[in-house]
Structure formats: C-alpha cells, structure tokens
C-alpha atoms as an extended CHARMM CRD file, in Angstrom:
* protein
*
       225  EXT
         1         1  MET       CA           -124.6690000000      -74.3560000000       34.0010000000  PROA      1               0.0000000000
         2         2  HSD       CA           -121.0290000000      -74.5560000000       32.9340000000  PROA      2               0.0000000000
         3         3  PRO       CA           -119.7990000000      -74.3100000000       29.3270000000  PROA      3               0.0000000000
         4         4  THR       CA           -117.9210000000      -77.5820000000       29.7240000000  PROA      4               0.0000000000
         5         5  SER       CA           -121.2270000000      -79.4140000000       30.1780000000  PROA      5               0.0000000000
         6         6  PHE       CA           -122.2130000000      -78.4910000000       26.6320000000  PROA      6               0.0000000000
         7         7  SER       CA           -120.5180000000      -81.4520000000       24.9620000000  PROA      7               0.0000000000
         8         8  VAL       CA           -120.6610000000      -82.8210000000       21.4380000000  PROA      8               0.0000000000
         9         9  ALA       CA           -122.1340000000      -86.0190000000       22.8610000000  PROA      9               0.0000000000
        10        10  ALA       CA           -124.9400000000      -84.1090000000       24.5540000000  PROA      10              0.0000000000
        11        11  LEU       CA           -125.5420000000      -82.1230000000       21.3750000000  PROA      11              0.0000000000
        12        12  ALA       CA           -125.7380000000      -85.2610000000       19.2700000000  PROA      12              0.0000000000
        13        13  PHE       CA           -128.1150000000      -86.8830000000       21.7530000000  PROA      13              0.0000000000
        14        14  ALA       CA           -130.3940000000      -83.8410000000       21.7060000000  PROA      14              0.0000000000
        15        15  MET       CA           -130.5110000000      -83.9860000000       17.9060000000  PROA      15              0.0000000000
        16        16  ILE       CA           -131.0390000000      -87.7140000000       17.5580000000  PROA      16              0.0000000000
        17        17  SER       CA           -133.7800000000      -87.8580000000       20.1800000000  PROA      17              0.0000000000
        18        18  THR       CA           -135.8980000000      -85.1540000000       18.5030000000  PROA      18              0.0000000000
        19        19  VAL       CA           -137.1290000000      -84.8020000000       14.9310000000  PROA      19              0.0000000000
        20        20  GLY       CA           -139.3000000000      -81.9850000000       13.5050000000  PROA      20              0.0000000000
        21        21  CYS       CA           -141.1300000000      -81.4990000000       10.1940000000  PROA      21              0.0000000000
        22        22  SER       CA           -144.1070000000      -79.6010000000        8.7990000000  PROA      22              0.0000000000
        23        23  ALA       CA           -146.5970000000      -80.0650000000        5.9950000000  PROA      23              0.0000000000
        24        24  GLU       CA           -146.6580000000      -76.2760000000        5.4710000000  PROA      24              0.0000000000
        25        25  ILE       CA           -143.0500000000      -76.1010000000        4.2500000000  PROA      25              0.0000000000
        26        26  ALA       CA           -141.3840000000      -78.0490000000        1.4640000000  PROA      26              0.0000000000
        27        27  ASP       CA           -139.6050000000      -81.1750000000        2.6730000000  PROA      27              0.0000000000
        28        28  SER       CA           -136.3690000000      -79.8450000000        1.1860000000  PROA      28              0.0000000000
        29        29  ASP       CA           -136.5260000000      -76.8260000000        3.5070000000  PROA      29              0.0000000000
        30        30  ILE       CA           -137.1050000000      -78.6370000000        6.8100000000  PROA      30              0.0000000000
        31        31  GLU       CA           -134.0490000000      -80.2470000000        8.3560000000  PROA      31              0.0000000000
        32        32  MET       CA           -134.5260000000      -83.7790000000        9.6540000000  PROA      32              0.0000000000
        33        33  GLU       CA           -132.3630000000      -83.2780000000       12.7110000000  PROA      33              0.0000000000
        34        34  GLY       CA           -132.0140000000      -86.9570000000       13.5090000000  PROA      34              0.0000000000
        35        35  GLU       CA           -129.8180000000      -87.2520000000       10.4210000000  PROA      35              0.0000000000
        36        36  VAL       CA           -127.3210000000      -84.5670000000       11.4000000000  PROA      36              0.0000000000
        37        37  GLY       CA           -125.3650000000      -86.4100000000       14.0860000000  PROA      37              0.0000000000
        38        38  VAL       CA           -122.3380000000      -86.8410000000       11.8270000000  PROA      38              0.0000000000
        39        39  ALA       CA           -120.1640000000      -84.0630000000       10.4510000000  PROA      39              0.0000000000
        40        40  GLU       CA           -121.5020000000      -82.4560000000        7.2730000000  PROA      40              0.0000000000
        41        41  GLN       CA           -119.9130000000      -80.1070000000        4.7720000000  PROA      41              0.0000000000
        42        42  ALA       CA           -121.1310000000      -76.5240000000        4.6150000000  PROA      42              0.0000000000
        43        43  ALA       CA           -121.3650000000      -76.8380000000        0.8000000000  PROA      43              0.0000000000
        44        44  GLY       CA           -121.2150000000      -73.0890000000        0.3130000000  PROA      44              0.0000000000
        45        45  ASN       CA           -124.3590000000      -72.2810000000        2.3440000000  PROA      45              0.0000000000
        46        46  GLY       CA           -122.5190000000      -70.0100000000        4.7870000000  PROA      46              0.0000000000
        47        47  ALA       CA           -122.7920000000      -72.3740000000        7.7760000000  PROA      47              0.0000000000
        48        48  PRO       CA           -119.8980000000      -74.2550000000        9.3690000000  PROA      48              0.0000000000
        49        49  SER       CA           -119.4560000000      -77.9730000000        8.9330000000  PROA      49              0.0000000000
        50        50  GLY       CA           -120.2280000000      -80.3170000000       11.8060000000  PROA      50              0.0000000000
        51        51  ALA       CA           -123.0080000000      -81.4670000000       14.1020000000  PROA      51              0.0000000000
        52        52  HSD       CA           -125.5720000000      -78.8990000000       15.1760000000  PROA      52              0.0000000000
        53        53  TYR       CA           -128.9880000000      -78.4220000000       16.7600000000  PROA      53              0.0000000000
        54        54  GLY       CA           -131.5980000000      -77.0190000000       14.3640000000  PROA      54              0.0000000000
        55        55  LEU       CA           -134.6700000000      -74.9360000000       15.1740000000  PROA      55              0.0000000000
        56        56  ASN       CA           -137.3630000000      -74.1240000000       12.5920000000  PROA      56              0.0000000000
        57        57  ILE       CA           -139.6250000000      -71.1120000000       13.2150000000  PROA      57              0.0000000000
        58        58  ILE       CA           -142.5780000000      -71.7090000000       10.9120000000  PROA      58              0.0000000000
        59        59  GLY       CA           -144.9680000000      -68.9750000000        9.8510000000  PROA      59              0.0000000000
        60        60  THR       CA           -148.6220000000      -70.0620000000        9.7430000000  PROA      60              0.0000000000
        61        61  THR       CA           -152.1180000000      -68.6110000000        9.4840000000  PROA      61              0.0000000000
        62        62  ASP       CA           -153.5130000000      -71.5350000000       11.5010000000  PROA      62              0.0000000000
        63        63  LYS       CA           -154.3320000000      -70.5590000000       15.0790000000  PROA      63              0.0000000000
        64        64  ASN       CA           -154.3330000000      -74.2400000000       16.0570000000  PROA      64              0.0000000000
        65        65  PRO       CA           -151.4580000000      -75.8160000000       14.0990000000  PROA      65              0.0000000000
        66        66  ASP       CA           -151.1900000000      -79.5850000000       14.0680000000  PROA      66              0.0000000000
        67        67  MET       CA           -148.7260000000      -80.6790000000       16.7570000000  PROA      67              0.0000000000
        68        68  THR       CA           -148.6240000000      -84.2990000000       15.5890000000  PROA      68              0.0000000000
        69        69  GLY       CA           -144.9970000000      -85.4320000000       15.5420000000  PROA      69              0.0000000000
        70        70  ASN       CA           -143.8500000000      -82.2260000000       17.2110000000  PROA      70              0.0000000000
        71        71  ASP       CA           -140.7390000000      -83.4950000000       18.9560000000  PROA      71              0.0000000000
        72        72  GLY       CA           -138.8050000000      -80.3500000000       19.6830000000  PROA      72              0.0000000000
        73        73  HSD       CA           -137.3180000000      -78.7110000000       16.5800000000  PROA      73              0.0000000000
        74        74  ARG       CA           -140.0630000000      -76.3440000000       15.4680000000  PROA      74              0.0000000000
        75        75  ILE       CA           -141.9840000000      -73.3630000000       16.7410000000  PROA      75              0.0000000000
        76        76  PHE       CA           -145.0960000000      -72.0230000000       15.0020000000  PROA      76              0.0000000000
        77        77  ALA       CA           -145.4560000000      -68.2410000000       14.7150000000  PROA      77              0.0000000000
        78        78  PRO       CA           -148.0800000000      -66.0140000000       13.0810000000  PROA      78              0.0000000000
        79        79  MET       CA           -147.4970000000      -65.5350000000        9.3670000000  PROA      79              0.0000000000
        80        80  THR       CA           -148.1880000000      -61.8530000000        9.9130000000  PROA      80              0.0000000000
        81        81  GLY       CA           -147.7630000000      -60.5320000000       13.4320000000  PROA      81              0.0000000000
        82        82  SER       CA           -145.6740000000      -61.0610000000       16.5390000000  PROA      82              0.0000000000
        83        83  THR       CA           -144.9600000000      -63.6400000000       19.1910000000  PROA      83              0.0000000000
        84        84  LYS       CA           -142.6350000000      -63.9120000000       22.1690000000  PROA      84              0.0000000000
        85        85  ILE       CA           -140.3010000000      -66.9090000000       22.3140000000  PROA      85              0.0000000000
        86        86  LEU       CA           -139.6110000000      -67.1920000000       26.0340000000  PROA      86              0.0000000000
        87        87  LEU       CA           -136.0580000000      -68.3420000000       26.7940000000  PROA      87              0.0000000000
        88        88  LYS       CA           -135.1590000000      -70.6940000000       29.6370000000  PROA      88              0.0000000000
        89        89  GLU       CA           -131.6490000000      -71.6690000000       30.7400000000  PROA      89              0.0000000000
        90        90  SER       CA           -130.8550000000      -75.3660000000       30.3950000000  PROA      90              0.0000000000
        91        91  ASP       CA           -127.9640000000      -77.7260000000       29.7130000000  PROA      91              0.0000000000
        92        92  ASP       CA           -129.6430000000      -78.7760000000       26.4620000000  PROA      92              0.0000000000
        93        93  PHE       CA           -131.6270000000      -77.2380000000       23.6230000000  PROA      93              0.0000000000
        94        94  ALA       CA           -135.3380000000      -78.0450000000       23.6110000000  PROA      94              0.0000000000
        95        95  VAL       CA           -138.6800000000      -76.5920000000       22.5210000000  PROA      95              0.0000000000
        96        96  ILE       CA           -141.0030000000      -76.4750000000       25.5330000000  PROA      96              0.0000000000
        97        97  ASP       CA           -144.0140000000      -74.7070000000       23.9710000000  PROA      97              0.0000000000
        98        98  ALA       CA           -144.1600000000      -74.9910000000       20.1720000000  PROA      98              0.0000000000
        99        99  ASN       CA           -147.3310000000      -72.9740000000       19.5230000000  PROA      99              0.0000000000
       100       100  GLY       CA           -146.4390000000      -69.2970000000       19.3110000000  PROA      100             0.0000000000
       101       101  THR       CA           -149.6280000000      -68.3720000000       17.4560000000  PROA      101             0.0000000000
       102       102  ASP       CA           -151.2920000000      -67.6150000000       20.8080000000  PROA      102             0.0000000000
       103       103  GLY       CA           -148.7220000000      -64.9260000000       21.6280000000  PROA      103             0.0000000000
       104       104  SER       CA           -145.8830000000      -66.9180000000       23.1630000000  PROA      104             0.0000000000
       105       105  ALA       CA           -143.7580000000      -70.0230000000       22.7630000000  PROA      105             0.0000000000
       106       106  SER       CA           -140.8960000000      -71.3500000000       24.9060000000  PROA      106             0.0000000000
       107       107  PHE       CA           -137.3790000000      -72.5590000000       24.1240000000  PROA      107             0.0000000000
       108       108  CYS       CA           -134.5570000000      -73.8540000000       26.3400000000  PROA      108             0.0000000000
       109       109  LEU       CA           -130.8830000000      -73.2480000000       25.5810000000  PROA      109             0.0000000000
       110       110  PRO       CA           -127.5630000000      -73.1490000000       27.4750000000  PROA      110             0.0000000000
       111       111  ASN       CA           -125.9870000000      -69.9990000000       28.8750000000  PROA      111             0.0000000000
       112       112  PRO       CA           -123.9200000000      -68.7090000000       25.9320000000  PROA      112             0.0000000000
       113       113  ASP       CA           -121.3870000000      -66.5810000000       27.8350000000  PROA      113             0.0000000000
       114       114  PRO       CA           -121.4690000000      -66.9250000000       31.6510000000  PROA      114             0.0000000000
       115       115  ASP       CA           -118.4440000000      -64.6270000000       32.1300000000  PROA      115             0.0000000000
       116       116  ASN       CA           -119.5530000000      -62.0250000000       29.5690000000  PROA      116             0.0000000000
       117       117  ASP       CA           -116.0910000000      -61.9840000000       28.0370000000  PROA      117             0.0000000000
       118       118  GLY       CA           -117.5460000000      -61.6770000000       24.5310000000  PROA      118             0.0000000000
       119       119  THR       CA           -116.6060000000      -65.2040000000       23.4540000000  PROA      119             0.0000000000
       120       120  THR       CA           -119.5580000000      -67.5450000000       23.1310000000  PROA      120             0.0000000000
       121       121  ALA       CA           -119.7150000000      -71.1910000000       24.1750000000  PROA      121             0.0000000000
       122       122  TYR       CA           -121.6870000000      -71.8950000000       20.9840000000  PROA      122             0.0000000000
       123       123  SER       CA           -122.7460000000      -69.9700000000       17.8810000000  PROA      123             0.0000000000
       124       124  VAL       CA           -126.0480000000      -69.3840000000       16.0910000000  PROA      124             0.0000000000
       125       125  TYR       CA           -126.5250000000      -69.1990000000       12.3230000000  PROA      125             0.0000000000
       126       126  ALA       CA           -129.7610000000      -68.3260000000       10.5410000000  PROA      126             0.0000000000
       127       127  ARG       CA           -131.3130000000      -68.0690000000        7.0850000000  PROA      127             0.0000000000
       128       128  ALA       CA           -134.7320000000      -67.3820000000        5.5590000000  PROA      128             0.0000000000
       129       129  LEU       CA           -136.4860000000      -70.1120000000        3.5580000000  PROA      129             0.0000000000
       130       130  GLY       CA           -139.9040000000      -70.7250000000        2.0430000000  PROA      130             0.0000000000
       131       131  THR       CA           -141.7760000000      -68.6730000000       -0.5440000000  PROA      131             0.0000000000
       132       132  PRO       CA           -139.7450000000      -65.6070000000       -1.6640000000  PROA      132             0.0000000000
       133       133  GLY       CA           -140.9490000000      -62.2300000000       -0.4610000000  PROA      133             0.0000000000
       134       134  GLY       CA           -141.3400000000      -62.6550000000        3.3040000000  PROA      134             0.0000000000
       135       135  SER       CA           -139.2080000000      -61.2570000000        6.1090000000  PROA      135             0.0000000000
       136       136  SER       CA           -138.9170000000      -61.3390000000        9.8740000000  PROA      136             0.0000000000
       137       137  THR       CA           -137.2220000000      -59.3330000000       12.6120000000  PROA      137             0.0000000000
       138       138  THR       CA           -136.1220000000      -60.9260000000       15.8830000000  PROA      138             0.0000000000
       139       139  THR       CA           -135.1020000000      -58.8140000000       18.8660000000  PROA      139             0.0000000000
       140       140  THR       CA           -133.6490000000      -60.1510000000       22.1160000000  PROA      140             0.0000000000
       141       141  CYS       CA           -135.3910000000      -58.6060000000       25.1190000000  PROA      141             0.0000000000
       142       142  ALA       CA           -135.6880000000      -59.0180000000       28.8910000000  PROA      142             0.0000000000
       143       143  THR       CA           -137.0490000000      -57.2960000000       31.9830000000  PROA      143             0.0000000000
       144       144  ASP       CA           -134.9650000000      -54.8210000000       33.9590000000  PROA      144             0.0000000000
       145       145  VAL       CA           -134.8050000000      -56.1880000000       37.5260000000  PROA      145             0.0000000000
       146       146  THR       CA           -134.6800000000      -52.6360000000       38.9260000000  PROA      146             0.0000000000
       147       147  THR       CA           -137.4320000000      -50.8730000000       36.9880000000  PROA      147             0.0000000000
       148       148  GLY       CA           -139.5490000000      -53.8330000000       35.8560000000  PROA      148             0.0000000000
       149       149  GLU       CA           -139.5580000000      -52.4250000000       32.3180000000  PROA      149             0.0000000000
       150       150  TYR       CA           -138.7630000000      -54.2660000000       29.0990000000  PROA      150             0.0000000000
       151       151  VAL       CA           -135.2640000000      -53.7850000000       27.7160000000  PROA      151             0.0000000000
       152       152  CYS       CA           -134.6000000000      -54.7570000000       24.0930000000  PROA      152             0.0000000000
       153       153  SER       CA           -131.3190000000      -54.9910000000       22.2560000000  PROA      153             0.0000000000
       154       154  THR       CA           -130.3160000000      -52.4410000000       19.6440000000  PROA      154             0.0000000000
       155       155  LYS       CA           -129.0840000000      -55.3620000000       17.5170000000  PROA      155             0.0000000000
       156       156  GLN       CA           -131.7230000000      -57.3560000000       15.6210000000  PROA      156             0.0000000000
       157       157  MET       CA           -131.7660000000      -60.4760000000       13.4660000000  PROA      157             0.0000000000
       158       158  ILE       CA           -133.4040000000      -59.4520000000       10.1860000000  PROA      158             0.0000000000
       159       159  LEU       CA           -134.1660000000      -62.2560000000        7.7340000000  PROA      159             0.0000000000
       160       160  VAL       CA           -135.4090000000      -61.5690000000        4.2080000000  PROA      160             0.0000000000
       161       161  ARG       CA           -136.4490000000      -64.3330000000        1.8080000000  PROA      161             0.0000000000
       162       162  ASN       CA           -135.0510000000      -63.2260000000       -1.5250000000  PROA      162             0.0000000000
       163       163  LYS       CA           -135.1550000000      -65.2780000000       -4.6960000000  PROA      163             0.0000000000
       164       164  GLY       CA           -132.4370000000      -67.8570000000       -5.2720000000  PROA      164             0.0000000000
       165       165  LYS       CA           -130.1370000000      -69.6820000000       -2.8920000000  PROA      165             0.0000000000
       166       166  GLN       CA           -130.2840000000      -68.5900000000        0.7450000000  PROA      166             0.0000000000
       167       167  SER       CA           -127.1250000000      -68.5430000000        2.8740000000  PROA      167             0.0000000000
       168       168  PHE       CA           -126.6500000000      -68.6850000000        6.6300000000  PROA      168             0.0000000000
       169       169  ASP       CA           -125.3540000000      -65.6930000000        8.5890000000  PROA      169             0.0000000000
       170       170  ASN       CA           -123.8300000000      -65.7070000000       12.0620000000  PROA      170             0.0000000000
       171       171  VAL       CA           -126.4560000000      -64.1190000000       14.3220000000  PROA      171             0.0000000000
       172       172  SER       CA           -124.8530000000      -64.9100000000       17.6840000000  PROA      172             0.0000000000
       173       173  ALA       CA           -124.5830000000      -61.2560000000       18.7170000000  PROA      173             0.0000000000
       174       174  GLU       CA           -128.2130000000      -60.5990000000       17.8170000000  PROA      174             0.0000000000
       175       175  LEU       CA           -129.7650000000      -63.6440000000       19.5270000000  PROA      175             0.0000000000
       176       176  LEU       CA           -127.4440000000      -64.4010000000       22.4590000000  PROA      176             0.0000000000
       177       177  TYR       CA           -126.9150000000      -60.8740000000       23.8330000000  PROA      177             0.0000000000
       178       178  ILE       CA           -128.7440000000      -57.6790000000       24.6590000000  PROA      178             0.0000000000
       179       179  TYR       CA           -126.9980000000      -54.4110000000       23.7790000000  PROA      179             0.0000000000
       180       180  ALA       CA           -128.5180000000      -51.5730000000       25.7870000000  PROA      180             0.0000000000
       181       181  ASP       CA           -127.6560000000      -48.5810000000       27.9710000000  PROA      181             0.0000000000
       182       182  LEU       CA           -129.0890000000      -49.7090000000       31.3110000000  PROA      182             0.0000000000
       183       183  ASP       CA           -127.2260000000      -47.2660000000       33.5210000000  PROA      183             0.0000000000
       184       184  GLY       CA           -128.0760000000      -44.2070000000       31.4230000000  PROA      184             0.0000000000
       185       185  ASP       CA           -124.4870000000      -43.0560000000       30.9310000000  PROA      185             0.0000000000
       186       186  GLY       CA           -124.8750000000      -42.8000000000       27.1800000000  PROA      186             0.0000000000
       187       187  VAL       CA           -122.7160000000      -45.8710000000       26.5600000000  PROA      187             0.0000000000
       188       188  GLU       CA           -124.2290000000      -49.1410000000       25.3850000000  PROA      188             0.0000000000
       189       189  GLU       CA           -123.4260000000      -52.2260000000       27.4800000000  PROA      189             0.0000000000
       190       190  ARG       CA           -123.4700000000      -55.8900000000       26.5090000000  PROA      190             0.0000000000
       191       191  TYR       CA           -125.5120000000      -58.4510000000       28.4760000000  PROA      191             0.0000000000
       192       192  PRO       CA           -125.4920000000      -62.1470000000       27.5410000000  PROA      192             0.0000000000
       193       193  LEU       CA           -128.6080000000      -64.2680000000       27.9000000000  PROA      193             0.0000000000
       194       194  PHE       CA           -129.3560000000      -65.0700000000       31.5520000000  PROA      194             0.0000000000
       195       195  ASP       CA           -127.1190000000      -62.3120000000       32.9540000000  PROA      195             0.0000000000
       196       196  ASP       CA           -128.3590000000      -61.4010000000       36.4540000000  PROA      196             0.0000000000
       197       197  SER       CA           -128.7820000000      -57.7310000000       35.5020000000  PROA      197             0.0000000000
       198       198  LEU       CA           -131.9430000000      -58.7220000000       33.6280000000  PROA      198             0.0000000000
       199       199  GLN       CA           -134.5640000000      -61.4520000000       33.8940000000  PROA      199             0.0000000000
       200       200  ASP       CA           -137.2910000000      -63.1730000000       31.8590000000  PROA      200             0.0000000000
       201       201  TYR       CA           -135.3590000000      -63.1950000000       28.5880000000  PROA      201             0.0000000000
       202       202  PHE       CA           -137.2250000000      -63.6850000000       25.3060000000  PROA      202             0.0000000000
       203       203  TRP       CA           -136.9630000000      -63.2670000000       21.5410000000  PROA      203             0.0000000000
       204       204  GLN       CA           -139.5470000000      -60.8910000000       20.1050000000  PROA      204             0.0000000000
       205       205  TYR       CA           -140.3430000000      -62.4580000000       16.7200000000  PROA      205             0.0000000000
       206       206  ASP       CA           -142.0700000000      -60.0620000000       14.3080000000  PROA      206             0.0000000000
       207       207  ASN       CA           -143.1310000000      -61.7530000000       11.0870000000  PROA      207             0.0000000000
       208       208  LYS       CA           -144.0700000000      -60.2440000000        7.7420000000  PROA      208             0.0000000000
       209       209  GLY       CA           -144.9040000000      -63.2860000000        5.6560000000  PROA      209             0.0000000000
       210       210  LEU       CA           -141.7680000000      -65.3880000000        6.2090000000  PROA      210             0.0000000000
       211       211  ARG       CA           -142.5950000000      -69.0870000000        5.9200000000  PROA      211             0.0000000000
       212       212  LEU       CA           -139.4960000000      -70.4300000000        7.6150000000  PROA      212             0.0000000000
       213       213  ALA       CA           -136.6770000000      -69.0050000000        9.7300000000  PROA      213             0.0000000000
       214       214  GLN       CA           -134.0740000000      -71.7420000000       10.0710000000  PROA      214             0.0000000000
       215       215  LEU       CA           -131.6420000000      -71.5340000000       13.0160000000  PROA      215             0.0000000000
       216       216  ARG       CA           -128.5990000000      -73.7220000000       13.6480000000  PROA      216             0.0000000000
       217       217  PHE       CA           -126.6410000000      -73.9030000000       16.9000000000  PROA      217             0.0000000000
       218       218  TYR       CA           -123.0140000000      -75.0490000000       16.5360000000  PROA      218             0.0000000000
       219       219  GLN       CA           -120.4810000000      -75.8840000000       19.2140000000  PROA      219             0.0000000000
       220       220  HSD       CA           -117.8540000000      -73.3650000000       18.2590000000  PROA      220             0.0000000000
       221       221  ALA       CA           -117.0380000000      -69.9130000000       19.6020000000  PROA      221             0.0000000000
       222       222  THR       CA           -117.9070000000      -66.5010000000       18.1780000000  PROA      222             0.0000000000
       223       223  THR       CA           -116.3180000000      -63.2830000000       19.4260000000  PROA      223             0.0000000000
       224       224  VAL       CA           -118.9340000000      -60.5190000000       19.5420000000  PROA      224             0.0000000000
       225       225  PRO       CA           -118.5470000000      -56.7120000000       19.8400000000  PROA      225             0.0000000000
C-alpha cells in the first residue's frame, strides 16, 4: 500500500458506495455518509472541512443487533463492556465485521505512516454523541512478533459524553500508532499501524455507557509526537 493510492476520488467512492444508520441513535447523530462527498464547513465542531470517511461505533445491549442496511459505516459494541476491533490493512476504509457484541469486530483502513516519519497520510477525528453521561476508552494494541504477548499503547482515546455541544478532537496519535517500550531500554518508541515490529493490530474498545463514538477520517496530514 502506498500513500499516493489514497486519493480523494477513492475516498469519495468509498463514502458514496456505503451508507450506515441505526434506530438506536437519533437521526441527527448518525452521519449519512453518502451525502458527504462534497466539501463541507466545519461549522465550529472542531473537525476540518472537506470530504471524509465516517465510522460510527454504536453502544448496544442487544447481543444480536439488526444488521439490516448495514453497509459499512457502523460497528456495534457492548453498551457496558469491551470488544476488540481487529484492524486490517487495505487501500480503502471498510467495515468487515460490524457485530462487536460477540467480542470482536473488524475494520479495514490504509497504512497511515509507512515510513514512520511521524507525519500521517490521513488524520482521525472523534467525538462522543448520544445520551449524556457515557464514556469510552480506546487503546491501540498488537502482538509482539518476538514474545507473542499483547502490546498496548500508552496513549488512549478517551471520549466522554458531556451535556451540550460535542466537538471533534484529533485522535490520530491515539488510534494510528502504538507508543511502547518494546526493547526495554526505558525509552518509549513509536510504531504506526501495520509496522512489521508488531502484528495483529486492533483497537481495544472499552465502553461505559457511551451510545455513539463518531470517527472521521480526513485526507490531510497530522504530525504526531
């Protein structure tokens, strides 16, 4: 996968060809991604303007959520509890397994930083929506190819649904990299998703009553620590 293959045209196609919604969340909260192919204004919500791919992580108490109309922009997670969102490298964004209530879901996304120079090929923004009071913590993890043990990043995406308007934050460092001391020298290293030093990357999604975690992937760079 090369960063140059991640084009605006491909992004727009991925959005237009897939639409997601849910009866559990208010219609005003769920993005209808097929309508976001043209540039939009950020309107003070903290996100950039422009086309993007949206992913909705929906908290539910239903162990068998209705998958009718599930076309690739939503993942169901336990309302209270944890699930693994397995990450697969691809040229495009796509939900492969939308039902995370059984312990795991699956999501495809491009390599964000093949050279590990700290500048991403795309950026991720997130906000909490739904009924006020819930929160979630997402940690990027993988398996150490040498020891076979799980390695999780020291950086986490923490979303809290407070009252009032919710703004997007840039969570590229938290979701696209693992920060960990693999070599035991006391210094934390940075590993982008799909770096060969690790394998079987996933997001550990721990939910405490958050109805909706809304992610947006934009084609612009972020420089991370």
